[in-house]
All heavy atoms as TSV, in Angstrom:
chain	resi	resn	atom	element	x	y	z
A	1	MET	N	N	101.506	121.087	60.740
A	1	MET	CA	C	100.810	119.823	60.726
A	1	MET	C	C	100.130	119.681	59.329
A	1	MET	O	O	99.687	120.651	58.805
A	1	MET	CB	C	99.747	119.844	61.869
A	1	MET	CG	C	98.918	118.656	61.937
A	1	MET	SD	S	97.748	118.716	63.392
A	1	MET	CE	C	98.354	119.847	64.495
A	2	LEU	N	N	100.077	118.447	58.872
A	2	LEU	CA	C	99.349	118.272	57.641
A	2	LEU	C	C	97.945	118.725	57.799
A	2	LEU	O	O	97.357	118.491	58.842
A	2	LEU	CB	C	99.478	116.755	57.258
A	2	LEU	CG	C	100.789	116.255	56.989
A	2	LEU	CD1	C	100.750	114.742	56.838
A	2	LEU	CD2	C	101.344	116.800	55.698
A	3	PRO	N	N	97.387	119.351	56.813
A	3	PRO	CA	C	96.011	119.796	56.820
A	3	PRO	C	C	94.998	118.765	57.261
A	3	PRO	O	O	94.082	118.949	58.020
A	3	PRO	CB	C	95.716	120.362	55.454
A	3	PRO	CG	C	97.094	120.661	54.869
A	3	PRO	CD	C	98.036	119.725	55.465
A	4	PHE	N	N	95.200	117.578	56.691
A	4	PHE	CA	C	94.333	116.476	57.047
A	4	PHE	C	C	94.325	116.176	58.570
A	4	PHE	O	O	93.309	116.060	59.249
A	4	PHE	CB	C	94.614	115.156	56.257
A	4	PHE	CG	C	93.807	114.003	56.668
A	4	PHE	CD1	C	92.462	113.871	56.208
A	4	PHE	CD2	C	94.257	113.067	57.539
A	4	PHE	CE1	C	91.684	112.817	56.638
A	4	PHE	CE2	C	93.472	111.977	57.939
A	4	PHE	CZ	C	92.221	111.823	57.465
A	5	LEU	N	N	95.540	116.071	59.116
A	5	LEU	CA	C	95.708	115.805	60.550
A	5	LEU	C	C	95.187	116.961	61.378
A	5	LEU	O	O	94.601	116.767	62.475
A	5	LEU	CB	C	97.110	115.382	60.916
A	5	LEU	CG	C	97.614	114.087	60.369
A	5	LEU	CD1	C	99.033	113.888	60.824
A	5	LEU	CD2	C	96.741	112.942	60.840
A	6	GLU	N	N	95.480	118.166	60.953
A	6	GLU	CA	C	95.015	119.381	61.673
A	6	GLU	C	C	93.544	119.335	61.909
A	6	GLU	O	O	93.041	119.650	62.962
A	6	GLU	CB	C	95.449	120.608	60.934
A	6	GLU	CG	C	95.269	121.883	61.725
A	6	GLU	CD	C	95.928	123.096	61.046
A	6	GLU	OE1	O	96.757	122.914	60.182
A	6	GLU	OE2	O	95.468	124.219	61.395
A	7	GLY	N	N	92.840	118.944	60.848
A	7	GLY	CA	C	91.333	118.893	60.959
A	7	GLY	C	C	90.842	117.785	61.843
A	7	GLY	O	O	89.673	117.755	62.216
A	8	LYS	N	N	91.688	116.844	62.121
A	8	LYS	CA	C	91.323	115.628	62.920
A	8	LYS	C	C	91.987	115.621	64.273
A	8	LYS	O	O	91.890	114.706	65.038
A	8	LYS	CB	C	91.786	114.325	62.165
A	8	LYS	CG	C	91.193	114.139	60.805
A	8	LYS	CD	C	89.871	113.520	60.892
A	8	LYS	CE	C	89.329	113.154	59.505
A	8	LYS	NZ	N	87.957	112.697	59.525
A	9	LYS	N	N	92.621	116.720	64.706
A	9	LYS	CA	C	93.386	116.786	65.892
A	9	LYS	C	C	92.506	116.408	67.091
A	9	LYS	O	O	92.920	115.521	67.952
A	9	LYS	CB	C	93.967	118.118	66.118
A	9	LYS	CG	C	94.860	118.236	67.355
A	9	LYS	CD	C	95.476	119.640	67.517
A	9	LYS	CE	C	96.202	119.759	68.823
A	9	LYS	NZ	N	96.738	121.044	68.983
A	10	ALA	N	N	91.351	116.950	67.270
A	10	ALA	CA	C	90.476	116.673	68.458
A	10	ALA	C	C	90.089	115.261	68.424
A	10	ALA	O	O	90.017	114.565	69.434
A	10	ALA	CB	C	89.306	117.648	68.496
A	11	GLU	N	N	89.720	114.747	67.273
A	11	GLU	CA	C	89.294	113.334	67.144
A	11	GLU	C	C	90.420	112.360	67.478
A	11	GLU	O	O	90.189	111.338	68.108
A	11	GLU	CB	C	88.823	113.144	65.701
A	11	GLU	CG	C	88.251	111.777	65.423
A	11	GLU	CD	C	87.696	111.649	63.985
A	11	GLU	OE1	O	87.399	112.638	63.343
A	11	GLU	OE2	O	87.726	110.525	63.534
A	12	ILE	N	N	91.628	112.666	66.943
A	12	ILE	CA	C	92.775	111.823	67.197
A	12	ILE	C	C	93.166	111.794	68.716
A	12	ILE	O	O	93.312	110.759	69.331
A	12	ILE	CB	C	94.006	112.318	66.341
A	12	ILE	CG1	C	93.786	112.066	64.945
A	12	ILE	CG2	C	95.297	111.661	66.858
A	12	ILE	CD1	C	94.735	112.718	63.981
A	13	GLU	N	N	93.119	112.960	69.362
A	13	GLU	CA	C	93.397	113.053	70.772
A	13	GLU	C	C	92.373	112.352	71.600
A	13	GLU	O	O	92.685	111.628	72.615
A	13	GLU	CB	C	93.625	114.505	71.220
A	13	GLU	CG	C	94.906	115.086	70.654
A	13	GLU	CD	C	95.201	116.509	71.094
A	13	GLU	OE1	O	94.318	117.214	71.624
A	13	GLU	OE2	O	96.383	116.910	71.055
A	14	ALA	N	N	91.105	112.435	71.179
A	14	ALA	CA	C	89.992	111.726	71.891
A	14	ALA	C	C	90.231	110.181	71.784
A	14	ALA	O	O	90.072	109.459	72.714
A	14	ALA	CB	C	88.685	112.116	71.375
A	15	ALA	N	N	90.628	109.688	70.603
A	15	ALA	CA	C	90.828	108.306	70.409
A	15	ALA	C	C	92.005	107.806	71.156
A	15	ALA	O	O	91.979	106.691	71.655
A	15	ALA	CB	C	90.990	108.015	68.865
A	16	ILE	N	N	93.031	108.647	71.237
A	16	ILE	CA	C	94.234	108.254	71.983
A	16	ILE	C	C	93.946	108.285	73.455
A	16	ILE	O	O	94.435	107.557	74.296
A	16	ILE	CB	C	95.466	109.100	71.669
A	16	ILE	CG1	C	95.859	109.002	70.195
A	16	ILE	CG2	C	96.641	108.916	72.528
A	16	ILE	CD1	C	96.493	107.605	69.819
A	17	GLY	N	N	93.144	109.256	73.847
A	17	GLY	CA	C	92.715	109.420	75.270
A	17	GLY	C	C	93.662	110.328	75.990
A	17	GLY	O	O	93.747	110.272	77.288
A	18	SER	N	N	94.413	111.239	75.315
A	18	SER	CA	C	95.314	112.117	75.893
A	18	SER	C	C	95.636	113.225	74.971
A	18	SER	O	O	95.578	113.097	73.764
A	18	SER	CB	C	96.576	111.335	76.306
A	18	SER	OG	O	97.431	112.188	77.014
A	19	SER	N	N	96.046	114.358	75.490
A	19	SER	CA	C	96.573	115.441	74.694
A	19	SER	C	C	97.912	115.035	74.117
A	19	SER	O	O	98.693	114.413	74.762
A	19	SER	CB	C	96.703	116.713	75.476
A	19	SER	OG	O	95.400	117.171	75.888
A	20	LEU	N	N	98.176	115.463	72.888
A	20	LEU	CA	C	99.477	115.151	72.268
A	20	LEU	C	C	100.232	116.416	71.932
A	20	LEU	O	O	99.678	117.518	71.861
A	20	LEU	CB	C	99.152	114.370	70.957
A	20	LEU	CG	C	98.287	113.153	71.012
A	20	LEU	CD1	C	97.995	112.633	69.689
A	20	LEU	CD2	C	99.071	112.100	71.839
A	21	GLN	N	N	101.546	116.280	71.760
A	21	GLN	CA	C	102.369	117.406	71.292
A	21	GLN	C	C	102.518	117.248	69.891
A	21	GLN	O	O	102.988	116.203	69.353
A	21	GLN	CB	C	103.768	117.367	72.057
A	21	GLN	CG	C	103.682	117.578	73.535
A	21	GLN	CD	C	105.054	117.508	74.118
A	21	GLN	OE1	O	106.089	117.476	73.459
A	21	GLN	NE2	N	105.061	117.398	75.412
A	22	TRP	N	N	102.106	118.354	69.110
A	22	TRP	CA	C	102.145	118.306	67.682
A	22	TRP	C	C	103.273	119.229	67.155
A	22	TRP	O	O	103.279	120.416	67.466
A	22	TRP	CB	C	100.812	118.797	67.087
A	22	TRP	CG	C	99.676	117.910	67.500
A	22	TRP	CD1	C	99.002	117.980	68.668
A	22	TRP	CD2	C	99.001	116.908	66.744
A	22	TRP	NE1	N	98.018	117.037	68.699
A	22	TRP	CE2	C	97.995	116.333	67.471
A	22	TRP	CE3	C	99.259	116.434	65.426
A	22	TRP	CZ2	C	97.182	115.353	67.049
A	22	TRP	CZ3	C	98.440	115.401	64.995
A	22	TRP	CH2	C	97.371	114.890	65.790
A	23	ASN	N	N	104.183	118.656	66.400
A	23	ASN	CA	C	105.301	119.437	65.806
A	23	ASN	C	C	105.218	119.240	64.311
A	23	ASN	O	O	105.683	118.191	63.804
A	23	ASN	CB	C	106.681	119.076	66.352
A	23	ASN	CG	C	107.822	119.795	65.742
A	23	ASN	OD1	O	107.629	120.615	64.878
A	23	ASN	ND2	N	109.003	119.518	66.206
A	24	PRO	N	N	104.669	120.163	63.594
A	24	PRO	CA	C	104.498	120.003	62.166
A	24	PRO	C	C	105.821	119.977	61.382
A	24	PRO	O	O	105.874	119.624	60.227
A	24	PRO	CB	C	103.673	121.194	61.719
A	24	PRO	CG	C	103.934	122.199	62.759
A	24	PRO	CD	C	104.210	121.435	64.002
A	25	ASN	N	N	106.912	120.511	61.956
A	25	ASN	CA	C	108.208	120.480	61.312
A	25	ASN	C	C	108.130	120.942	59.899
A	25	ASN	O	O	108.416	120.187	58.941
A	25	ASN	CB	C	108.843	119.097	61.410
A	25	ASN	CG	C	110.356	119.017	61.330
A	25	ASN	OD1	O	110.966	120.039	61.289
A	25	ASN	ND2	N	110.869	117.893	61.284
A	26	PRO	N	N	107.681	122.162	59.674
A	26	PRO	CA	C	107.362	122.659	58.315
A	26	PRO	C	C	108.544	122.562	57.302
A	26	PRO	O	O	108.248	122.495	56.130
A	26	PRO	CB	C	106.857	124.097	58.512
A	26	PRO	CG	C	107.411	124.482	59.773
A	26	PRO	CD	C	107.529	123.214	60.614
A	27	GLU	N	N	109.778	122.584	57.767
A	27	GLU	CA	C	110.879	122.570	56.779
A	27	GLU	C	C	111.160	121.154	56.328
A	27	GLU	O	O	111.983	120.993	55.402
A	27	GLU	CB	C	112.115	123.168	57.446
A	27	GLU	CG	C	112.116	124.691	57.448
A	27	GLU	CD	C	111.924	125.263	58.869
A	27	GLU	OE1	O	112.417	124.610	59.835
A	27	GLU	OE2	O	111.135	126.210	58.983
A	28	ASN	N	N	110.667	120.176	56.855
A	28	ASN	CA	C	110.968	118.727	56.579
A	28	ASN	C	C	109.677	117.971	56.178
A	28	ASN	O	O	108.585	118.389	56.505
A	28	ASN	CB	C	111.725	118.049	57.708
A	28	ASN	CG	C	113.045	118.691	57.977
A	28	ASN	OD1	O	113.778	119.031	57.074
A	28	ASN	ND2	N	113.380	118.774	59.264
A	29	MET	N	N	109.900	116.787	55.568
A	29	MET	CA	C	108.819	115.958	55.251
A	29	MET	C	C	108.208	115.241	56.450
A	29	MET	O	O	107.021	114.916	56.485
A	29	MET	CB	C	109.272	114.847	54.204
A	29	MET	CG	C	109.629	115.465	52.907
A	29	MET	SD	S	108.192	116.065	51.987
A	29	MET	CE	C	107.339	114.497	51.720
A	30	ASP	N	N	109.015	115.037	57.474
A	30	ASP	CA	C	108.559	114.258	58.624
A	30	ASP	C	C	107.771	115.190	59.579
A	30	ASP	O	O	107.960	116.379	59.578
A	30	ASP	CB	C	109.698	113.659	59.441
A	30	ASP	CG	C	110.653	114.681	60.063
A	30	ASP	OD1	O	110.897	115.685	59.366
A	30	ASP	OD2	O	111.147	114.447	61.127
A	31	LYS	N	N	106.712	114.665	60.145
A	31	LYS	CA	C	105.859	115.370	61.024
A	31	LYS	C	C	105.907	114.560	62.417
A	31	LYS	O	O	105.940	113.364	62.423
A	31	LYS	CB	C	104.370	115.468	60.588
A	31	LYS	CG	C	104.330	115.999	59.204
A	31	LYS	CD	C	104.921	117.386	59.043
A	31	LYS	CE	C	104.878	117.802	57.550
A	31	LYS	NZ	N	105.844	118.763	57.213
A	32	VAL	N	N	105.953	115.254	63.450
A	32	VAL	CA	C	106.079	114.539	64.837
A	32	VAL	C	C	104.893	114.740	65.691
A	32	VAL	O	O	104.355	115.923	65.894
A	32	VAL	CB	C	107.366	115.112	65.497
A	32	VAL	CG1	C	107.635	114.406	66.842
A	32	VAL	CG2	C	108.558	115.007	64.584
A	33	VAL	N	N	104.338	113.673	66.234
A	33	VAL	CA	C	103.338	113.695	67.165
A	33	VAL	C	C	103.805	112.904	68.375
A	33	VAL	O	O	104.250	111.767	68.259
A	33	VAL	CB	C	102.019	113.045	66.667
A	33	VAL	CG1	C	100.928	113.005	67.711
A	33	VAL	CG2	C	101.544	113.689	65.366
A	34	VAL	N	N	103.764	113.540	69.545
A	34	VAL	CA	C	104.425	112.962	70.741
A	34	VAL	C	C	103.460	112.856	71.918
A	34	VAL	O	O	102.633	113.698	72.167
A	34	VAL	CB	C	105.616	113.849	71.202
A	34	VAL	CG1	C	106.335	113.315	72.414
A	34	VAL	CG2	C	106.577	114.013	70.051
A	35	LEU	N	N	103.571	111.716	72.646
A	35	LEU	CA	C	102.884	111.523	73.930
A	35	LEU	C	C	103.973	111.101	74.880
A	35	LEU	O	O	104.717	110.081	74.656
A	35	LEU	CB	C	101.835	110.432	73.757
A	35	LEU	CG	C	101.090	110.070	75.063
A	35	LEU	CD1	C	100.346	111.286	75.657
A	35	LEU	CD2	C	100.094	108.930	74.824
A	36	LEU	N	N	104.151	111.786	76.000
A	36	LEU	CA	C	105.203	111.515	76.972
A	36	LEU	C	C	104.534	110.925	78.152
A	36	LEU	O	O	103.440	111.147	78.517
A	36	LEU	CB	C	105.904	112.844	77.356
A	36	LEU	CG	C	106.633	113.577	76.233
A	36	LEU	CD1	C	107.148	114.906	76.692
A	36	LEU	CD2	C	107.695	112.715	75.614
A	37	HIS	N	N	105.395	110.029	78.775
A	37	HIS	CA	C	104.997	109.409	80.053
A	37	HIS	C	C	106.295	109.331	80.912
A	37	HIS	O	O	107.266	108.739	80.563
A	37	HIS	CB	C	104.497	107.981	79.822
A	37	HIS	CG	C	104.114	107.249	80.978
A	37	HIS	ND1	N	102.961	107.552	81.719
A	37	HIS	CD2	C	104.699	106.231	81.618
A	37	HIS	CE1	C	102.873	106.706	82.740
A	37	HIS	NE2	N	103.931	105.904	82.731
A	38	LYS	N	N	106.234	110.020	82.054
A	38	LYS	CA	C	107.385	109.984	82.909
A	38	LYS	C	C	107.322	108.820	83.893
A	38	LYS	O	O	106.301	108.507	84.405
A	38	LYS	CB	C	107.438	111.319	83.758
A	38	LYS	CG	C	108.632	111.545	84.504
A	38	LYS	CD	C	108.643	113.008	85.141
A	38	LYS	CE	C	109.972	113.113	85.894
A	38	LYS	NZ	N	110.093	114.469	86.371
A	39	THR	N	N	108.490	108.191	84.034
A	39	THR	CA	C	108.585	107.043	84.924
A	39	THR	C	C	110.014	106.976	85.419
A	39	THR	O	O	110.920	107.678	84.987
A	39	THR	CB	C	108.156	105.713	84.268
A	39	THR	OG1	O	107.952	104.679	85.273
A	39	THR	CG2	C	109.131	105.285	83.255
A	40	ASP	N	N	110.221	106.100	86.347
A	40	ASP	CA	C	111.566	105.843	86.934
A	40	ASP	C	C	111.897	104.407	86.742
A	40	ASP	O	O	111.433	103.498	87.504
A	40	ASP	CB	C	111.494	106.257	88.431
A	40	ASP	CG	C	112.847	106.004	89.128
A	40	ASP	OD1	O	113.853	105.661	88.408
A	40	ASP	OD2	O	112.853	106.138	90.366
A	41	PHE	N	N	112.655	104.059	85.729
A	41	PHE	CA	C	113.051	102.683	85.434
A	41	PHE	C	C	113.961	102.066	86.486
A	41	PHE	O	O	114.127	100.867	86.575
A	41	PHE	CB	C	113.641	102.564	84.065
A	41	PHE	CG	C	112.655	102.382	83.012
A	41	PHE	CD1	C	112.360	103.511	82.175
A	41	PHE	CD2	C	111.927	101.215	82.773
A	41	PHE	CE1	C	111.361	103.429	81.174
A	41	PHE	CE2	C	110.983	101.121	81.772
A	41	PHE	CZ	C	110.649	102.228	81.072
A	42	SER	N	N	114.577	102.966	87.319
A	42	SER	CA	C	115.433	102.352	88.397
A	42	SER	C	C	114.571	101.825	89.558
A	42	SER	O	O	115.036	101.030	90.324
A	42	SER	CB	C	116.382	103.445	88.916
A	42	SER	OG	O	115.674	104.487	89.603
A	43	ASN	N	N	113.322	102.155	89.598
A	43	ASN	CA	C	112.355	101.637	90.526
A	43	ASN	C	C	111.649	100.428	89.908
A	43	ASN	O	O	110.899	100.567	89.049
A	43	ASN	CB	C	111.302	102.719	90.956
A	43	ASN	CG	C	110.324	102.225	91.915
A	43	ASN	OD1	O	110.142	101.033	92.125
A	43	ASN	ND2	N	109.586	103.183	92.588
A	44	GLU	N	N	112.004	99.225	90.416
A	44	GLU	CA	C	111.469	97.980	89.885
A	44	GLU	C	C	109.953	97.949	89.896
A	44	GLU	O	O	109.415	97.353	89.006
A	44	GLU	CB	C	112.055	96.739	90.526
A	44	GLU	CG	C	113.549	96.548	90.203
A	44	GLU	CD	C	114.076	95.268	90.835
A	44	GLU	OE1	O	113.261	94.365	91.063
A	44	GLU	OE2	O	115.284	95.229	90.997
A	45	ASN	N	N	109.354	98.584	90.840
A	45	ASN	CA	C	107.886	98.580	90.926
A	45	ASN	C	C	107.284	99.385	89.882
A	45	ASN	O	O	106.122	99.194	89.535
A	45	ASN	CB	C	107.435	99.126	92.319
A	45	ASN	CG	C	107.885	98.303	93.447
A	45	ASN	OD1	O	107.967	97.038	93.358
A	45	ASN	ND2	N	108.297	98.899	94.613
A	46	ARG	N	N	107.996	100.307	89.248
A	46	ARG	CA	C	107.444	101.167	88.111
A	46	ARG	C	C	107.699	100.577	86.800
A	46	ARG	O	O	107.144	101.084	85.843
A	46	ARG	CB	C	108.081	102.534	88.272
A	46	ARG	CG	C	107.857	103.314	89.540
A	46	ARG	CD	C	106.404	103.654	89.791
A	46	ARG	NE	N	105.858	104.277	88.673
A	46	ARG	CZ	C	104.945	105.253	88.669
A	46	ARG	NH1	N	104.499	105.669	89.843
A	46	ARG	NH2	N	104.540	105.852	87.555
A	47	GLN	N	N	108.619	99.623	86.668
A	47	GLN	CA	C	108.971	99.135	85.329
A	47	GLN	C	C	107.818	98.444	84.664
A	47	GLN	O	O	107.577	98.705	83.468
A	47	GLN	CB	C	110.194	98.161	85.508
A	47	GLN	CG	C	111.468	98.861	85.829
A	47	GLN	CD	C	112.590	97.815	86.131
A	47	GLN	OE1	O	112.496	96.676	85.910
A	47	GLN	NE2	N	113.710	98.370	86.558
A	48	GLU	N	N	107.134	97.598	85.352
A	48	GLU	CA	C	105.996	96.876	84.674
A	48	GLU	C	C	104.914	97.843	84.268
A	48	GLU	O	O	104.366	97.773	83.153
A	48	GLU	CB	C	105.446	95.813	85.675
A	48	GLU	CG	C	104.355	94.981	85.045
A	48	GLU	CD	C	104.896	94.031	83.958
A	48	GLU	OE1	O	106.053	93.666	84.007
A	48	GLU	OE2	O	104.064	93.710	83.009
A	49	GLU	N	N	104.621	98.838	85.139
A	49	GLU	CA	C	103.631	99.887	84.778
A	49	GLU	C	C	104.028	100.618	83.563
A	49	GLU	O	O	103.185	100.891	82.668
A	49	GLU	CB	C	103.375	100.777	86.002
A	49	GLU	CG	C	102.354	101.856	85.758
A	49	GLU	CD	C	102.979	103.144	85.136
A	49	GLU	OE1	O	104.131	103.422	85.357
A	49	GLU	OE2	O	102.197	103.849	84.445
A	50	ALA	N	N	105.254	100.962	83.472
A	50	ALA	CA	C	105.786	101.782	82.364
A	50	ALA	C	C	105.730	100.940	81.005
A	50	ALA	O	O	105.355	101.429	80.034
A	50	ALA	CB	C	107.209	102.216	82.568
A	51	LEU	N	N	106.144	99.704	81.134
A	51	LEU	CA	C	106.047	98.853	79.918
A	51	LEU	C	C	104.655	98.600	79.473
A	51	LEU	O	O	104.301	98.552	78.265
A	51	LEU	CB	C	106.817	97.501	80.197
A	51	LEU	CG	C	108.320	97.716	80.360
A	51	LEU	CD1	C	108.952	96.364	80.793
A	51	LEU	CD2	C	108.968	98.210	79.119
A	52	THR	N	N	103.699	98.428	80.404
A	52	THR	CA	C	102.300	98.260	80.108
A	52	THR	C	C	101.796	99.518	79.432
A	52	THR	O	O	101.065	99.438	78.431
A	52	THR	CB	C	101.491	97.928	81.343
A	52	THR	OG1	O	101.974	96.753	81.911
A	52	THR	CG2	C	100.006	97.775	81.081
A	53	TRP	N	N	102.148	100.665	79.944
A	53	TRP	CA	C	101.753	101.955	79.310
A	53	TRP	C	C	102.283	102.047	77.903
A	53	TRP	O	O	101.534	102.432	76.968
A	53	TRP	CB	C	102.197	103.123	80.154
A	53	TRP	CG	C	101.860	104.471	79.604
A	53	TRP	CD1	C	100.754	105.183	79.902
A	53	TRP	CD2	C	102.607	105.165	78.604
A	53	TRP	NE1	N	100.709	106.352	79.199
A	53	TRP	CE2	C	101.834	106.387	78.377
A	53	TRP	CE3	C	103.758	104.988	77.925
A	53	TRP	CZ2	C	102.243	107.386	77.498
A	53	TRP	CZ3	C	104.206	105.970	77.001
A	53	TRP	CH2	C	103.359	107.124	76.805
A	54	LEU	N	N	103.465	101.661	77.658
A	54	LEU	CA	C	104.151	101.762	76.398
A	54	LEU	C	C	103.397	100.829	75.387
A	54	LEU	O	O	103.101	101.299	74.311
A	54	LEU	CB	C	105.639	101.345	76.477
A	54	LEU	CG	C	106.427	101.437	75.129
A	54	LEU	CD1	C	106.408	102.832	74.522
A	54	LEU	CD2	C	107.837	100.968	75.408
A	55	VAL	N	N	103.120	99.653	75.759
A	55	VAL	CA	C	102.446	98.728	74.848
A	55	VAL	C	C	101.020	99.246	74.568
A	55	VAL	O	O	100.609	99.331	73.357
A	55	VAL	CB	C	102.373	97.330	75.455
A	55	VAL	CG1	C	101.421	96.415	74.669
A	55	VAL	CG2	C	103.780	96.702	75.476
A	56	GLU	N	N	100.304	99.663	75.575
A	56	GLU	CA	C	98.934	100.218	75.389
A	56	GLU	C	C	98.876	101.378	74.445
A	56	GLU	O	O	98.084	101.365	73.469
A	56	GLU	CB	C	98.351	100.646	76.761
A	56	GLU	CG	C	97.057	101.197	76.647
A	56	GLU	CD	C	96.507	101.783	77.941
A	56	GLU	OE1	O	97.091	101.447	79.089
A	56	GLU	OE2	O	95.545	102.538	77.981
A	57	TYR	N	N	99.801	102.310	74.631
A	57	TYR	CA	C	99.732	103.486	73.716
A	57	TYR	C	C	100.334	103.273	72.390
A	57	TYR	O	O	99.953	103.915	71.359
A	57	TYR	CB	C	100.312	104.716	74.471
A	57	TYR	CG	C	99.313	105.314	75.387
A	57	TYR	CD1	C	99.309	104.934	76.770
A	57	TYR	CD2	C	98.293	106.121	75.005
A	57	TYR	CE1	C	98.357	105.414	77.606
A	57	TYR	CE2	C	97.373	106.628	75.880
A	57	TYR	CZ	C	97.366	106.268	77.163
A	57	TYR	OH	O	96.397	106.693	78.034
A	58	THR	N	N	101.301	102.322	72.277
A	58	THR	CA	C	101.757	101.960	70.938
A	58	THR	C	C	100.601	101.369	70.112
A	58	THR	O	O	100.485	101.734	68.926
A	58	THR	CB	C	102.913	100.981	71.044
A	58	THR	OG1	O	103.962	101.585	71.777
A	58	THR	CG2	C	103.401	100.498	69.713
A	59	LEU	N	N	99.847	100.508	70.712
A	59	LEU	CA	C	98.674	99.904	70.018
A	59	LEU	C	C	97.663	100.950	69.684
A	59	LEU	O	O	97.097	100.925	68.582
A	59	LEU	CB	C	98.138	98.805	70.827
A	59	LEU	CG	C	98.961	97.554	71.030
A	59	LEU	CD1	C	98.308	96.607	72.021
A	59	LEU	CD2	C	99.299	96.848	69.697
A	60	LYS	N	N	97.410	101.937	70.550
A	60	LYS	CA	C	96.471	103.002	70.237
A	60	LYS	C	C	96.957	103.908	69.059
A	60	LYS	O	O	96.195	104.231	68.196
A	60	LYS	CB	C	96.290	103.935	71.507
A	60	LYS	CG	C	95.399	103.325	72.532
A	60	LYS	CD	C	95.071	104.251	73.664
A	60	LYS	CE	C	94.228	103.671	74.724
A	60	LYS	NZ	N	93.845	104.640	75.728
A	61	PHE	N	N	98.264	104.196	69.069
A	61	PHE	CA	C	98.772	104.992	67.918
A	61	PHE	C	C	98.653	104.201	66.644
A	61	PHE	O	O	98.293	104.821	65.588
A	61	PHE	CB	C	100.274	105.325	68.222
A	61	PHE	CG	C	100.462	106.671	68.833
A	61	PHE	CD1	C	100.139	106.870	70.176
A	61	PHE	CD2	C	101.004	107.731	68.141
A	61	PHE	CE1	C	100.316	108.096	70.803
A	61	PHE	CE2	C	101.196	108.986	68.729
A	61	PHE	CZ	C	100.826	109.172	70.103
A	62	LYS	N	N	98.945	102.948	66.688
A	62	LYS	CA	C	98.841	102.119	65.476
A	62	LYS	C	C	97.395	102.121	65.013
A	62	LYS	O	O	97.125	102.258	63.752
A	62	LYS	CB	C	99.356	100.658	65.689
A	62	LYS	CG	C	99.227	99.835	64.541
A	62	LYS	CD	C	99.694	98.484	64.808
A	62	LYS	CE	C	99.604	97.603	63.504
A	62	LYS	NZ	N	99.588	96.218	63.833
A	63	GLU	N	N	96.487	101.965	65.896
A	63	GLU	CA	C	95.038	101.928	65.563
A	63	GLU	C	C	94.613	103.275	64.982
A	63	GLU	O	O	93.881	103.351	63.981
A	63	GLU	CB	C	94.216	101.574	66.751
A	63	GLU	CG	C	92.754	101.482	66.588
A	63	GLU	CD	C	92.024	101.083	67.818
A	63	GLU	OE1	O	92.405	100.177	68.535
A	63	GLU	OE2	O	91.014	101.818	68.141
A	64	VAL	N	N	94.949	104.321	65.637
A	64	VAL	CA	C	94.497	105.697	65.249
A	64	VAL	C	C	95.191	106.188	63.967
A	64	VAL	O	O	94.480	106.791	63.139
A	64	VAL	CB	C	94.692	106.751	66.421
A	64	VAL	CG1	C	94.449	108.090	66.011
A	64	VAL	CG2	C	93.797	106.283	67.580
A	65	PHE	N	N	96.461	105.973	63.798
A	65	PHE	CA	C	97.122	106.450	62.668
A	65	PHE	C	C	97.221	105.460	61.527
A	65	PHE	O	O	97.538	105.732	60.461
A	65	PHE	CB	C	98.536	106.960	63.045
A	65	PHE	CG	C	98.501	108.249	63.845
A	65	PHE	CD1	C	98.574	108.216	65.210
A	65	PHE	CD2	C	98.381	109.491	63.173
A	65	PHE	CE1	C	98.517	109.427	65.900
A	65	PHE	CE2	C	98.342	110.659	63.930
A	65	PHE	CZ	C	98.425	110.597	65.268
């Protein structure tokens, strides 16, 4: 993880509101931060909830990063 982000990990996770998976990928320039949400898109009742979650957390990531 980039040193700057490493020092901000707790603050970032608090702002996102969830623990994140951090993959510093030291051999490459890209760094990966992941938040997973399991859902069942074949269940129509879950589709709206999943899309709402995706929009909410996409906006949080944009705001935080």
